[in-house]
N, C-alpha and C positions, 0 to 999 in steps of 0.2 A: 860436322860429329854427329853420332846415332841415338837414335832418341834414349835408347838403353841405356849409353856411355852417360849421357846429361843426367838421365835420371833415372838412378841405380835399383829403383824400388819396381820398374814397368818393366817386365820379360816379357816380348817380343821375340819373334813368334811363339807359340806354347809347344811346341815340334822341338825346340831346343831343350827343353828340359824336361817332356812329357816321360822319360826314363830314368828319371831323376829317383830314388827313394826314401821318404822324409820319415827320418826314426822320431815317432811321439812319443812321450815321456809317460815311461810307466812305470816309475818307483813307487805310487801308491796302488792299492789296487784298485779304489776306486776311482783310478785315473781311468781305469777303463773302460768306465761305462758312461762317460763324461761328454761325450762327442756329442749326441744327439740333447745334451742338457743346455745349449745357449738360445734355444729356442725360448727357452721362459724367458733369460733377459730380452727377448724382443716381444714377450705378450707383456711383460713387466714394462717395456720403455711406452708399449702400444697404447696401456689402460693408461698409464701418466699421461700421456696427452689427449687421452680420451674425457680426461678427470674433472675440467669445469663443467659447473652444477648447469650452466646453459643447453648443454648439450643431454640431448633427447635421449634413453635411457638403449633405445633400439639400435640410435648411431653409435653409443659406445660399445658394442656388441661387435659392429661391422667395424669401427677403427680398429675393435684389441685385435678383431680375426686376421684383420689385414696388414698388422704389422706383423705376422710373424707367418703370412701364407705364401711368401718366396721358399720358406723353409719347407712345407708341406710335402712336396713329392719325395722329401730324404727321410720317410716316415717308409717306404716302399725301399729306398734304397737301404736303408738303416739292415732291415728286415730281412732283405735279399743276401747282405753281406753277412748278418747272420747264421744264416742258412746254408751259404754254400762254403763255409768254416767250421759248421756243426757247433757254434757255439749255443749256452743253455737259452734257450727263453728267447732265439733267436736277436740277442745285444752280442754284437760283437767289439772287440778288443781296441782299443785306438790301434794296435801294431797291424789289425788288418784292410785298416784303409791303406798303408803303404802299397802304393804302385797302381791302386784301385784306377784312377784316371786311364793309364796307358792302356789295362788291362781290359777295361768297362768303358770302352766310348760311349755308349749307348746309354748305360743307365747314367755315364755319368752328364751326358746332356738332359736329362731329366732332372738336373740338380741347379745346372748351368743357364738353362731357357729361361726360369722364372728369375734369375737372378741379370736377367740382360734391360737396360735400360728401353730396347726396342720392343722388346717385351710388353716392360711396363706401360708405354705411351700407344702401342699397337693394340692390346689385347686389354688392358687394366683397365688402362683409362676413358674407353670406349663401354666397358661392362658397367665404369662406376657411371657415365652419363647416362646411359640407355636406361639403369633400372633406377636411375638418382637415389644413389646411396650418398652419401657427407664424401664432399670433397677430399677431408682432413684423412680419408682412406689411401687415398691416391700416395701424398706426405708422409702419412705412414708407410706405406709398402715401397714408395724412394729411398727411406730414409733407411729403415732396414736394409740397402742394398747400400749406403753411403756407409753405414756400422760395418757391415762386411767388409769394406772396403781394405780398411783399417786391422781384422778382426781375423782376418784370413790369408794365409801366408804358406807359401812352399807351393805344394800341390794344389793344393786349396783354395789360391789365387780367386780374386772376383774376377771374372771377364765378364765387365762390364757393358762391353757392344759386342756380347757373341751373336752370332756365329763365328764371327771378328774373332780371329786367337790372340788378340790384345789384351794383356794380362797387369794388374795391377796388385802387388806381392806388400800385402802388407805386412805389420809388425812384427804380430803374435798371433796365438791361434787360442782365441776365450777358450774353444772346447776344450782344449788340455792343459787348461791351467788347473793347479789344485784344489782338489774340492773345500777346502776352507779357501782357498780366492775364490770362485765362483760363489759359493754360499755369502761371500761375503757382500760380493756385487750384487745376490739378489734383496739382501738385507737393506743394502741403499737405495736400491732401487724401489723394494716397497715401501720406504717409511718416506719415502720422496714423493710418491702417491699419499700416502695418509697425510703430509703434510699439504700439500696441494688441495688437496680433499677437503680437510679442514678449512683452511684461507679461502678457497671459494664458499663453504658453507659459509663461515664467518660473512664473509663479503657479501653474499644473499642476503643472512637475513638482518643485515646493518643497513642496506638499503630498502627493506622492508618498512624497516622502522621510521 
């Protein structure tokens, strides 16, 4: 039995589905500008993990930064796609991403490489060790990739072993949620940070007394 048949959420190789066009939701005007907004969710998750009061403020910044670092190259892709489609302020619509991987393999690689476990272990880990950055920075980087495994599907499923074409297809595209849903997730994440911050602050003050 093939891997694909045993696990239908795994697609291997990429060439079998690279020409498929996936239509993203455009029912609401705001949805057209939400592709880039799941970065905020990664930032909030990283900030939540960096909440414990024992973590120095400098390390909090590094941990938060590494939590969205895999998506940093997406800024260039985002602006480029908006530019070639003549969108206002270079902000592409969700539909502009249809077939992007097949048409622009080099630009696609810019997004794929930072989401590869090989890149994390061969590049990110040495950088963290050499510059003595907090080990938690690697944890949140890997967590970003892990979350994307489930929240990216179809054309943008995560290829965790890139440059190999093995791809895990998630069950949803978080960035194509309605504005209400994605904003609600931000509120939940923010409240979690506030609760954790209050808890650790209370715990610290109790230990001092």
